[in-house]
VEXMI-667847 format. One line per field, with one value per residue (C-alpha): chain; x, y, z; residue number from 1. Coordinates in steps of 0.5 Angstrom, whole numbers. Layout:
REM residues N
chaine = c(A ...) .
X = c(X ...) .
Y = c(Y ...) .
Z = c(Z ...) .
num = c(NUM ...) .
***
This chain:
REM residues 308
chaine = c(A A A A A A A A A A A A A A A A A A A A A A A A A A A A A A A A A A A A A A A A A A A A A A A A A A A A A A A A A A A A A A A A A A A A A A A A A A A A A A A A A A A A A A A A A A A A A A A A A A A A A A A A A A A A A A A A A A A A A A A A A A A A A A A A A A A A A A A A A A A A A A A A A A A A A A A A A A A A A A A A A A A A A A A A A A A A A A A A A A A A A A A A A A A A A A A A A A A A A A A A A A A A A A A A A A A A A A A A A A A A A A A A A A A A A A A A A A A A A A A A A A A A A A A A A A A A A A A A A A A A A A A A A A A A A A A A A A A A A A A A A A A A A A A A A A A A A A A A A A A A A A A A A A A A) .
X = c(216 213 207 204 197 194 195 203 201 195 197 195 188 186 191 187 180 183 186 179 176 181 181 174 171 164 165 165 167 166 169 163 162 170 168 163 167 173 172 164 165 165 169 174 181 186 191 187 187 193 197 203 207 211 216 212 205 200 199 195 190 185 181 179 175 172 166 168 163 156 152 153 148 153 160 160 156 161 167 171 169 173 172 175 170 174 180 184 190 194 194 199 200 196 202 203 195 196 202 197 192 196 199 191 190 196 193 186 189 193 187 183 179 177 174 175 169 169 165 158 159 153 152 158 160 162 159 156 161 166 163 163 166 172 175 182 180 176 182 187 182 181 188 189 184 178 171 164 160 154 151 147 145 145 140 141 135 136 132 131 127 124 116 110 106 99 97 100 95 90 94 95 88 86 91 88 81 84 86 94 98 105 109 116 118 120 126 123 121 128 128 121 122 129 127 121 125 131 125 122 128 135 140 144 137 136 143 141 135 139 144 137 134 140 143 142 140 136 130 126 118 114 107 102 95 91 98 102 108 107 112 118 123 130 134 140 143 150 150 145 144 142 135 134 133 125 121 113 111 110 102 101 105 101 97 101 105 112 110 108 114 118 116 115 122 125 120 124 131 128 127 134 137 139 141 142 139 142 138 144 145 138 136 129 130 122 120 124 123 117 121 121 128 131 137 143 144 150 152 156 160 161 168 170 176 178 184 188) .
Y = c(121 122 126 124 122 116 118 117 111 107 101 105 105 99 102 109 105 101 108 111 105 105 112 115 110 112 111 104 104 98 97 98 105 106 105 110 115 114 111 111 119 122 128 124 125 121 127 130 125 126 121 121 115 114 108 104 105 110 115 120 122 127 125 132 133 139 139 138 133 132 134 138 144 146 145 153 155 151 153 156 151 145 139 134 129 125 126 122 120 115 118 122 124 130 134 129 130 138 137 133 138 144 140 139 146 148 144 147 154 153 151 157 154 160 156 149 145 139 137 138 135 131 126 121 123 119 124 131 134 133 129 133 126 127 133 132 133 139 142 141 144 150 151 151 157 153 155 152 154 149 143 137 130 123 119 112 107 100 96 90 95 98 97 99 103 102 109 107 102 108 113 108 107 114 115 109 113 119 116 116 110 108 103 101 105 100 101 104 109 112 117 120 120 123 128 130 130 134 139 140 138 138 135 132 128 126 123 119 117 114 110 107 105 101 99 91 92 99 102 107 108 113 116 117 120 119 117 123 123 127 124 119 116 112 107 103 109 111 104 99 102 109 112 118 122 123 129 130 135 142 142 135 136 135 129 124 122 123 119 113 113 113 107 103 104 103 96 94 96 91 86 86 85 92 92 99 104 111 117 121 129 132 138 135 134 133 129 123 122 119 112 107 105 111 110 115 122 124 131 134 141 143 147 152 156 161 160 166) .
Z = c(160 153 151 144 141 139 132 133 138 136 140 146 145 150 155 155 156 162 165 165 168 173 175 174 179 177 170 166 159 156 149 145 149 148 140 141 144 139 132 132 132 126 129 132 130 134 133 138 143 147 152 157 157 163 164 158 160 159 166 163 158 155 149 145 139 134 131 124 121 124 125 119 120 127 124 122 128 133 129 135 140 142 148 152 152 157 162 167 170 175 182 184 176 176 173 168 166 166 161 157 157 155 149 147 149 144 138 139 139 133 129 131 137 142 148 151 155 159 156 154 148 144 142 142 150 156 161 161 165 171 176 183 186 181 186 183 176 178 182 177 171 176 177 169 168 168 171 172 165 166 170 169 173 171 174 175 176 180 175 181 184 178 177 173 177 178 175 169 166 167 164 158 157 157 152 148 149 146 140 142 140 143 139 137 131 125 121 115 119 121 116 118 125 125 121 126 132 128 126 133 138 136 130 136 138 131 131 137 134 129 133 137 131 129 136 137 144 143 140 139 141 138 140 134 134 127 124 126 130 137 141 142 147 145 149 148 143 146 150 153 159 157 156 152 149 150 147 146 141 145 143 146 153 160 158 160 153 156 162 158 153 159 163 157 154 161 161 155 158 164 159 155 162 164 171 172 167 167 165 162 162 164 168 169 176 177 171 173 180 179 177 182 183 183 187 185 182 179 179 174 173 166 166 160 159 154 150 149) .
num = c(1 2 3 4 5 6 7 8 9 10 11 12 13 14 15 16 17 18 19 20 21 22 23 24 25 26 27 28 29 30 31 32 33 34 35 36 37 38 39 40 41 42 43 44 45 46 47 48 49 50 51 52 53 54 55 56 57 58 59 60 61 62 63 64 65 66 67 68 69 70 71 72 73 74 75 76 77 78 79 80 81 82 83 84 85 86 87 88 89 90 91 92 93 94 95 96 97 98 99 100 101 102 103 104 105 106 107 108 109 110 111 112 113 114 115 116 117 118 119 120 121 122 123 124 125 126 127 128 129 130 131 132 133 134 135 136 137 138 139 140 141 142 143 144 145 146 147 148 149 150 151 152 153 154 155 156 157 158 159 160 161 162 163 164 165 166 167 168 169 170 171 172 173 174 175 176 177 178 179 180 181 182 183 184 185 186 187 188 189 190 191 192 193 194 195 196 197 198 199 200 201 202 203 204 205 206 207 208 209 210 211 212 213 214 215 216 217 218 219 220 221 222 223 224 225 226 227 228 229 230 231 232 233 234 235 236 237 238 239 240 241 242 243 244 245 246 247 248 249 250 251 252 253 254 255 256 257 258 259 260 261 262 263 264 265 266 267 268 269 270 271 272 273 274 275 276 277 278 279 280 281 282 283 284 285 286 287 288 289 290 291 292 293 294 295 296 297 298 299 300 301 302 303 304 305 306 307 308) .
***
C-alpha cells in the first residue's frame, strides 16, 4: 500500500475519475467534468491530489486545492483556507481514505493553511459539500474532527417533464412593454458582461460567465433595458447539464426578469439535448420550485476543520 500524489503518479488520473463515478453514486464525472476539476482549474496542483494505491489500483483519493491564482482579487483574502473538492474510496477502504486525507492536511498545514473545507470551493467544483447520502464519508470526516459549517442544495430537473408555463408568455409581453429585452449575449460582449457581473455579484460568477460564453454547448442570456444590462443567466458553464449562475440588478428585482431568464435558459438547455438539468449550489429554496419537472433535491453539508 502506498500513499502518493498525482504529481508523483500522473498515470492515475483516469483511475481516480472512475473511482469517483463508482463510489460517489449520485455523481457522474465525465471526462470534461474531470478536466474542469483538475487541469482547467488554474489553482489546481497535482501535489495536493492524494491517492492510495493498494494491490496496483487506486482505492482512495482526495483532490485538494488552494486558491493561489484565480480569482486574483481573493487569493490574499483566502490565503489561510484550503479545500477538498472531492473525496472517495472503495467500500471497506475508509481507513485508507483517512490516511489520504491526513496526508493532504499535513501538506496544507505545511504551507500555513489554517482551515480545510469540504467543499464550498468555487468555481471549479464537483459539488458544494458532502451529499447527505454519502454517510460513510460524513462519518469518516466527523471522526477526523470535521464539523458542519454550512449547507446547500442542488435541484435536478427532469427535462422530459419540463415545459414553459402559460404565464411565461404574459410575463415576457409585460417585459417587452416595459422596454426590457432578453437575448443571448454575443462573444464580443463578454468583457462588458463579465465586469458587470463581478461588480454586482462576485468574481466567482464572473469566471462562470466567461466559462459559459466559451462553452460549445453553453451560453449566457442577458436582460437589458435602454441598452443597459439589468440581469443575466448562464448555462453549460461547468458542465452541459448545469444551469447558473443567475442574477438581476437589485433595483430591478420583483418584476419577473429572473423568471424569464430562468425559463429561457432551461429552454436552450432542452434544445441542446440535456436530459436532466442541475441547478447547483443554491440556498434559494422557493424560486426554483416553480419549474415543471423538478424531480429531485440533493442536500449537502459543508464540512470544515481547523488545522492545529
